[in-house]
C-alpha positions as CSV (number, residue, x, y, z in Angstrom):
1,M,70.0,65.3,-144.1
2,T,71.9,62.5,-145.4
3,S,71.4,59.3,-143.1
4,A,72.3,55.7,-143.3
5,T,68.3,55.3,-142.5
6,A,65.6,56.4,-144.7
7,L,63.3,59.2,-143.7
8,R,59.9,57.8,-143.2
9,A,56.4,59.1,-142.9
10,A,52.8,58.0,-142.0
11,F,50.1,60.0,-143.8
12,I,46.4,59.6,-142.4
13,D,43.5,60.9,-144.2
14,D,39.9,59.6,-145.2
15,D,40.3,61.4,-148.6
16,P,41.7,58.7,-150.7
17,D,42.9,61.5,-153.5
18,L,44.6,63.4,-150.8
19,R,46.4,60.2,-149.7
20,A,47.6,59.2,-153.2
21,A,48.7,62.7,-154.0
22,A,50.8,63.2,-150.6
23,A,52.2,59.4,-151.3
24,Q,53.3,60.6,-154.6
25,S,54.9,63.9,-153.5
26,L,56.8,62.2,-150.3
27,D,58.0,59.0,-152.5
28,L,59.4,61.4,-155.1
29,A,61.1,63.2,-152.3
30,G,62.9,59.8,-151.1
31,I,60.7,59.4,-148.2
32,T,59.0,56.2,-147.5
33,V,55.2,56.7,-146.8
34,D,52.7,54.5,-144.8
35,L,49.2,55.3,-145.8
36,F,46.1,54.8,-143.5
37,A,42.5,55.8,-144.2
38,S,41.5,56.3,-140.3
39,A,43.1,57.3,-137.0
40,Q,42.0,54.0,-135.8
41,D,43.8,52.0,-138.3
42,A,47.0,53.9,-137.7
43,L,47.0,53.8,-134.0
44,A,46.5,49.9,-134.2
45,Q,49.2,49.3,-136.7
46,L,52.1,51.7,-135.9
47,P,54.4,50.6,-133.3
48,A,55.1,53.0,-130.5
49,D,58.7,53.3,-131.6
50,Y,57.6,54.1,-135.1
51,P,60.6,55.6,-137.0
52,G,59.3,58.5,-138.7
53,V,56.8,61.4,-138.6
54,I,53.2,61.0,-138.2
55,I,51.1,63.3,-140.6
56,S,47.2,63.4,-139.9
57,D,44.3,65.4,-141.1
58,I,42.4,66.7,-138.3
59,R,38.6,66.4,-139.4
60,M,38.2,62.6,-139.8
61,P,35.2,60.5,-138.9
62,G,35.6,58.5,-135.8
63,M,38.7,59.4,-134.0
64,D,40.1,62.9,-135.3
65,G,43.4,64.1,-135.8
66,L,43.7,65.7,-132.4
67,A,42.5,62.5,-130.4
68,L,45.1,60.8,-132.6
69,F,47.8,63.0,-131.7
70,R,46.9,63.0,-127.8
71,A,47.1,59.2,-128.1
72,L,50.6,59.1,-129.8
73,R,52.1,61.4,-127.4
74,A,50.8,59.4,-124.4
75,R,52.5,56.6,-125.9
76,D,55.8,58.2,-126.9
77,A,56.3,62.1,-126.0
78,G,59.1,62.0,-128.5
79,Q,56.9,61.1,-131.5
80,P,56.8,64.2,-134.1
81,V,53.2,64.7,-135.4
82,I,52.3,67.2,-138.0
83,L,48.5,68.1,-138.4
84,I,46.6,69.1,-141.3
85,T,44.0,71.7,-141.0
86,G,41.1,73.3,-142.6
87,H,40.5,76.9,-142.4
88,G,38.1,76.4,-139.2
89,D,40.6,74.2,-137.7
90,I,43.4,76.6,-137.1
91,D,42.6,77.3,-133.2
92,M,42.8,73.6,-132.8
93,A,46.0,73.2,-134.5
94,V,47.6,76.2,-132.3
95,Q,46.6,74.3,-129.3
96,A,48.1,71.2,-130.5
97,M,51.3,73.1,-130.9
98,Q,51.3,74.2,-127.5
99,E,50.8,70.7,-126.5
100,G,54.0,69.6,-128.4
101,A,52.9,69.0,-132.1
102,F,55.8,69.2,-134.3
103,D,53.7,71.8,-137.1
104,F,50.6,72.2,-138.7
105,L,49.6,72.7,-142.3
106,A,46.8,74.9,-143.5
107,K,44.7,73.5,-146.5
108,P,45.5,74.1,-149.4
109,Y,49.3,73.7,-148.5
110,P,52.3,73.9,-151.0
111,T,54.0,70.5,-151.6
112,E,57.4,72.2,-151.0
113,R,56.1,73.0,-147.1
114,L,54.8,69.4,-146.8
115,L,58.0,68.1,-147.9
116,T,60.3,70.7,-145.9
117,S,58.2,70.1,-142.6
118,T,58.3,66.3,-142.9
119,R,62.0,66.3,-143.6
120,H,62.8,68.2,-140.5
121,A,60.2,66.0,-138.3
122,A,61.5,62.9,-139.7
123,T,65.2,63.5,-139.2
124,Q,64.5,64.9,-135.6
125,R,62.5,61.5,-135.1
126,L,65.8,59.7,-136.2
127,L,67.8,61.8,-134.0
128,T,65.8,60.8,-131.0
129,L,65.6,57.0,-131.5
130,Q,69.3,57.0,-131.8
131,N,69.9,58.8,-128.7
132,R,67.7,56.3,-127.0
133,S,69.4,53.7,-128.6
134,L,72.9,55.2,-127.8
135,Q,72.0,55.4,-124.4
136,Q,70.8,51.8,-124.0
137,A,74.3,50.9,-125.3
138,L,75.9,53.1,-123.0
139,H,74.7,51.5,-120.1
140,Q,75.3,48.0,-121.4
141,N,79.0,48.8,-122.1
142,D,79.9,51.3,-119.4
143,N,83.6,50.4,-119.3
144,E,84.3,50.3,-123.2
145,P,85.4,53.2,-125.0
146,L,83.0,54.3,-127.6
147,M,83.4,54.7,-131.3
148,L,80.2,55.8,-132.8
149,G,79.0,55.7,-136.3
150,E,77.1,53.5,-138.7
151,S,78.5,54.6,-141.9
152,P,80.3,52.0,-143.9
153,A,83.7,53.3,-143.4
154,M,83.2,53.3,-139.4
155,Q,81.8,49.7,-139.5
156,R,84.7,48.6,-141.5
157,L,87.1,50.3,-139.2
158,R,85.3,48.8,-136.1
159,N,85.8,45.2,-137.7
160,T,89.3,46.0,-138.2
161,L,90.2,47.2,-134.8
162,R,88.4,43.8,-133.7
163,H,90.5,41.7,-136.1
164,I,93.8,43.2,-135.2
165,A,93.4,43.8,-131.5
166,D,95.0,40.5,-130.4
167,A,97.6,40.6,-133.4
168,D,100.0,42.4,-131.0
169,A,101.5,44.4,-134.0
170,D,102.3,48.0,-133.8
171,V,99.7,50.3,-135.2
172,L,100.1,53.6,-136.9
173,V,96.9,55.8,-137.0
174,E,96.6,58.4,-139.5
175,G,93.6,61.2,-139.2
176,E,93.1,65.0,-139.1
177,T,92.8,66.6,-135.7
178,G,89.7,65.7,-133.7
179,T,88.6,62.4,-135.6
180,G,89.1,60.2,-132.7
181,K,92.7,58.8,-132.7
182,E,92.8,58.2,-128.9
183,V,89.6,56.3,-129.1
184,V,91.1,54.0,-131.8
185,A,94.2,53.4,-129.4
186,S,91.6,52.8,-126.3
187,L,89.7,50.1,-128.4
188,L,92.9,48.4,-129.5
189,H,94.1,48.1,-126.0
190,H,90.5,47.0,-124.6
191,W,89.8,44.6,-127.2
192,S,93.2,43.1,-126.6
193,R,94.7,40.3,-124.1
194,R,96.6,43.6,-122.5
195,A,93.3,45.0,-121.3
196,S,93.8,43.9,-117.7
197,H,97.5,46.2,-118.1
198,R,97.9,49.8,-118.5
199,L,97.3,51.9,-121.7
200,V,99.7,54.8,-121.2
201,A,99.1,57.7,-123.5
202,I,101.7,60.6,-124.2
203,N,101.0,63.6,-126.4
204,C,104.5,64.1,-128.1
205,G,103.4,67.5,-129.5
206,A,102.8,69.1,-126.2
207,L,106.2,68.1,-124.1
208,P,108.9,70.7,-124.2
209,E,112.2,68.9,-126.4
210,N,114.4,69.1,-123.2
211,I,112.2,66.8,-121.1
212,I,110.6,64.3,-123.8
213,E,113.4,61.7,-123.3
214,S,113.2,61.7,-119.9
215,E,109.4,61.0,-120.0
216,L,109.7,58.4,-122.5
217,F,112.6,56.6,-121.3
218,G,113.1,57.5,-117.5
219,H,116.5,58.4,-115.8
220,E,118.6,57.7,-113.1
221,A,119.1,60.3,-110.1
222,G,122.0,62.5,-111.1
223,A,121.6,61.6,-114.9
224,F,121.3,65.5,-115.5
225,T,121.0,68.7,-113.6
226,G,117.7,68.5,-111.7
227,A,117.4,64.7,-111.7
228,Q,117.3,64.3,-107.8
229,R,115.5,61.1,-107.8
230,K,115.1,58.1,-110.3
231,R,112.3,58.3,-112.6
232,M,110.5,55.5,-114.4
233,G,109.9,56.5,-118.2
234,R,106.3,56.1,-119.7
235,I,107.7,53.1,-122.0
236,E,108.8,51.0,-119.1
237,Y,105.6,52.0,-117.1
238,A,103.6,50.5,-120.3
239,D,105.1,47.2,-119.9
240,H,102.6,44.3,-120.7
241,G,100.3,47.0,-121.8
242,T,99.8,49.4,-124.6
243,L,101.9,52.8,-125.3
244,F,100.2,55.4,-127.3
245,L,102.0,58.0,-128.7
246,D,99.8,61.0,-130.0
247,E,101.2,63.7,-132.6
248,I,104.2,61.4,-133.1
249,E,105.2,63.6,-135.9
250,S,106.3,66.1,-133.2
251,M,109.0,64.2,-131.6
252,P,112.4,65.6,-131.9
253,L,114.8,63.5,-133.8
254,A,116.9,62.5,-131.2
255,A,114.0,60.8,-129.3
256,Q,113.0,59.2,-132.6
257,I,116.4,57.6,-132.6
258,R,115.9,56.0,-129.3
259,L,112.4,55.0,-129.6
260,L,113.6,53.2,-133.1
261,R,116.0,51.1,-130.6
262,V,113.2,50.5,-128.2
263,L,110.9,49.1,-131.0
264,E,113.7,46.8,-132.5
265,T,115.0,45.4,-129.2
266,R,111.8,45.8,-126.8
267,S,114.1,47.1,-124.4
268,V,114.7,50.4,-123.0
269,T,117.9,52.2,-121.5
270,P,117.1,55.1,-119.0
271,L,119.0,58.3,-119.0
272,G,122.1,57.9,-116.9
273,T,122.6,54.3,-117.0
274,N,123.7,51.3,-119.5
275,E,121.2,49.1,-118.1
276,E,118.9,47.7,-120.7
277,R,115.6,46.9,-119.4
278,P,113.2,44.6,-121.4
279,V,109.7,45.9,-121.9
280,N,106.7,43.9,-123.3
281,L,104.4,46.3,-124.8
282,R,102.4,47.4,-128.1
283,V,102.8,50.8,-129.4
284,V,100.0,52.3,-131.3
285,A,101.2,55.9,-132.7
286,A,99.0,58.5,-134.0
287,T,99.7,61.2,-136.4
288,K,97.7,64.3,-138.4
289,V,100.1,64.2,-141.4
290,D,100.9,61.4,-143.9
291,L,104.4,60.4,-142.7
292,G,105.1,58.8,-146.1
293,Q,105.1,61.9,-147.9
294,P,108.7,63.2,-148.8
295,D,108.0,66.7,-147.1
296,N,107.2,65.0,-144.0
297,Q,110.1,62.8,-144.3
298,K,112.5,65.8,-143.4
299,Q,111.3,66.0,-139.8
300,F,110.6,62.1,-139.4
301,R,112.9,59.4,-139.8
302,A,112.2,57.1,-142.6
303,D,113.4,53.9,-140.8
304,L,111.2,54.7,-137.7
305,Y,108.1,55.2,-140.1
306,Y,108.7,52.1,-141.7
307,R,109.2,50.4,-138.4
308,L,106.0,51.6,-137.1
309,N,104.2,51.3,-140.4
310,V,103.2,47.6,-139.5
311,I,99.6,48.3,-139.7
312,T,98.3,51.6,-140.7
313,L,94.7,53.0,-139.8
314,R,93.1,55.9,-141.6
315,L,90.4,57.8,-139.7
316,P,88.1,59.5,-142.1
317,P,87.3,63.2,-141.5
318,L,83.5,63.7,-140.4
319,R,82.7,65.6,-144.0
320,E,83.5,61.9,-145.3
321,R,80.8,60.2,-143.3
322,R,77.9,62.9,-142.7
323,E,75.5,60.0,-142.2
324,D,77.1,59.6,-138.6
325,I,76.6,63.5,-137.7
326,P,73.0,63.0,-136.3
327,L,74.2,60.1,-133.8
328,L,77.0,62.1,-132.7
329,F,75.2,65.1,-132.4
330,A,72.5,63.1,-130.1
331,H,75.2,61.5,-128.0
332,F,77.0,64.7,-127.4
333,C,73.9,66.5,-126.6
334,A,73.0,64.2,-124.1
335,Q,76.5,64.3,-122.6
336,A,76.4,68.1,-122.3
337,A,72.8,67.9,-120.9
338,R,74.1,65.4,-118.0
339,R,77.1,67.5,-117.5
340,F,75.4,70.8,-117.2
341,N,72.4,69.6,-115.7
342,R,70.0,71.0,-118.2
343,P,67.2,69.7,-120.4
344,Q,68.2,68.4,-123.8
345,P,66.7,70.7,-126.4
346,P,65.3,69.5,-129.5
347,A,67.1,70.3,-132.7
348,D,65.3,72.8,-134.8
349,S,65.3,73.2,-138.7
350,R,68.0,75.5,-138.8
351,T,70.1,73.5,-136.5
352,L,69.7,70.2,-138.6
353,A,70.4,72.3,-142.0
354,W,73.7,73.7,-140.3
355,L,74.7,70.1,-139.3
356,D,74.3,68.8,-142.8
357,S,75.9,71.9,-144.5
358,H,78.9,72.6,-142.4
359,T,82.3,71.0,-143.2
360,W,83.5,70.5,-140.0
361,P,87.2,71.2,-140.2
362,G,87.3,70.4,-136.3
363,N,85.7,67.0,-137.2
364,V,84.0,65.2,-134.3
365,R,85.6,67.6,-131.4
366,E,84.2,70.7,-133.2
367,L,80.8,68.7,-133.3
368,A,81.3,68.0,-129.6
369,H,81.8,71.7,-128.8
370,Y,78.8,72.8,-130.7
371,A,76.5,70.3,-129.4
372,E,77.6,71.9,-125.7
373,R,76.9,75.3,-127.1
374,H,73.2,74.1,-128.5
375,V,72.3,72.4,-124.7
376,L,73.6,75.7,-123.3
377,G,71.5,78.0,-125.5
378,V,74.3,79.9,-126.8
379,S,74.1,81.2,-130.2
380,D,76.6,79.9,-132.7
381,P,78.3,82.5,-135.0
382,G,78.4,80.0,-138.0
383,L,74.6,79.2,-137.6
384,T,74.0,82.8,-137.2
385,Q,75.9,83.1,-140.7
386,Y,74.3,80.4,-142.3
387,S,70.5,81.5,-141.4
388,A,71.4,85.0,-142.5
389,S,72.2,83.7,-145.9
390,T,69.2,81.8,-146.7
391,G,67.7,85.0,-148.5
392,L,70.6,86.0,-150.6
393,S,71.1,85.4,-154.2
394,L,72.9,82.2,-155.4
395,P,76.2,84.3,-156.0
396,E,75.9,85.8,-152.8
397,R,75.3,82.7,-150.9
398,M,78.7,81.1,-152.6
399,E,80.8,84.2,-151.7
400,R,79.5,83.4,-148.1
401,Y,80.3,79.7,-148.4
402,E,83.8,80.5,-149.9
403,A,84.7,82.8,-147.0
404,Q,83.8,80.3,-144.8
405,Q,85.8,77.7,-146.1
406,I,88.7,79.9,-146.2
407,R,87.9,80.8,-142.6
408,S,88.0,77.1,-141.7
409,A,91.0,76.0,-143.4
410,L,93.0,78.9,-141.7
411,A,91.6,78.0,-138.3
412,A,92.5,74.2,-138.9
413,H,96.1,75.2,-139.8
414,R,96.6,77.9,-137.3
415,G,97.5,80.6,-139.8
416,D,99.9,78.5,-141.6
417,I,99.8,79.7,-145.1
418,R,101.5,76.9,-146.9
419,A,99.2,74.3,-145.0
420,T,96.2,76.2,-146.1
421,L,97.3,76.7,-149.8
422,A,97.6,72.9,-149.8
423,E,94.1,72.0,-148.3
424,L,92.3,74.7,-150.6
425,G,94.4,74.2,-153.8
426,L,94.8,77.7,-154.6
427,P,97.8,79.6,-155.7
428,R,99.1,82.1,-153.7
429,K,98.3,85.3,-155.5
430,T,94.6,84.1,-155.9
431,F,94.4,83.2,-152.2
432,Y,95.6,86.7,-151.2
433,D,93.3,88.2,-153.4
434,K,90.6,86.4,-152.1
435,L,91.4,87.3,-148.3
436,Q,91.2,91.0,-149.4
437,R,87.7,90.7,-151.1
438,H,86.4,89.0,-148.2
439,G,88.1,91.0,-145.5
440,I,89.7,87.9,-143.8
441,S,93.0,88.9,-141.9
442,R,95.3,86.1,-141.8
443,S,96.7,87.4,-138.5
444,D,93.7,86.5,-136.6
445,F,94.3,82.9,-137.2
446,A,98.2,83.0,-136.8
447,Q,99.7,81.9,-133.4
448,D,103.3,82.1,-134.4
449,A,104.9,85.3,-136.2
450,D,107.2,83.2,-138.0
451,I,104.5,81.3,-140.1
452,D,104.9,81.8,-143.5
453,T,103.3,84.9,-145.1
């Protein structure tokens, strides 16, 4: 699995030739190796929080590998240990597996078997340590919104947010569904001088057109049929704080005109009155489309876009920061385990491979739901399909992968053919040929009968 931290292994064997051969194989596979000639030396020199897997022969003079395994597990129950066995040691290795050893390799073992087991164990170790670090950070910052990730893109984003948090300029946040746009708004508010006031969030795509203006701007009693009492709008309610407008691309044109006036004058006029009320607020708007594209400007006013576009932040999709997936998965598993009052299960090799290979069209939100299913022990259809494909030929695997990509794109765009074609970069005829070949029905994904067919 791609990781910001290199995979690491400690290899322990009293045979110098075996140590040298294992070191060469692991090093060529990109795994950092620490070599030890005895279990005593390894136990004395390896720290309790060793960030890798420990591989040890069982038969060694002095302390044997089984005693080393038990000493390591007593020190840290989350330490993965792989034991190397001769023919007569297999019963001992099975016993160690029952006690929690990660794996055992029977001599003579294929090099690829060593590498595969080491990669999986070392990746699991990183997940364990990242989860511990995360839990410590959570206890230290209970009231601060979390933006997890150590990829360069996320580090730059956090630095930018801290830099502009007190600038008081309006911000436009662009990102696909599930990338964490609301977290960005929360951090901008939390790190600003406005943190002692309200963060008011409104989803422009979730409100019917006939009430969005009342929700945003407020109204006086009698302003329209059914307005029996005065109502303060969300904009005024956010005075001295931050107003977060999610899915702003869905805002009706009439409301866009009024919002532009608010941004320019920093005052709001509720429905049913001519009174302008000053408001002191910062606006953070979020969109899942590029509002600067000509196609999108047909439904979104250019002057409002340029007024909001003082600072634009782009959130990378999860597929562009794969090194963050282990940390995020560990965090969501820990959350789910607490919420469901379940033990947190370890990630097996199939799960780790799926985390690394899946394209995550739903981004962080999809990963969070996957972690919940993992904790609950619910089989995942995508993981089942992935596991079933491992015995197939390369052309058969490519066919399955293509079908998975088409289904993911259709699901992400709710069956919208134009958007799906744009994402996949396919001509319409080719796309429909592939639907027929893979047995995919567009109607399974469409949520609106008027979607382009």
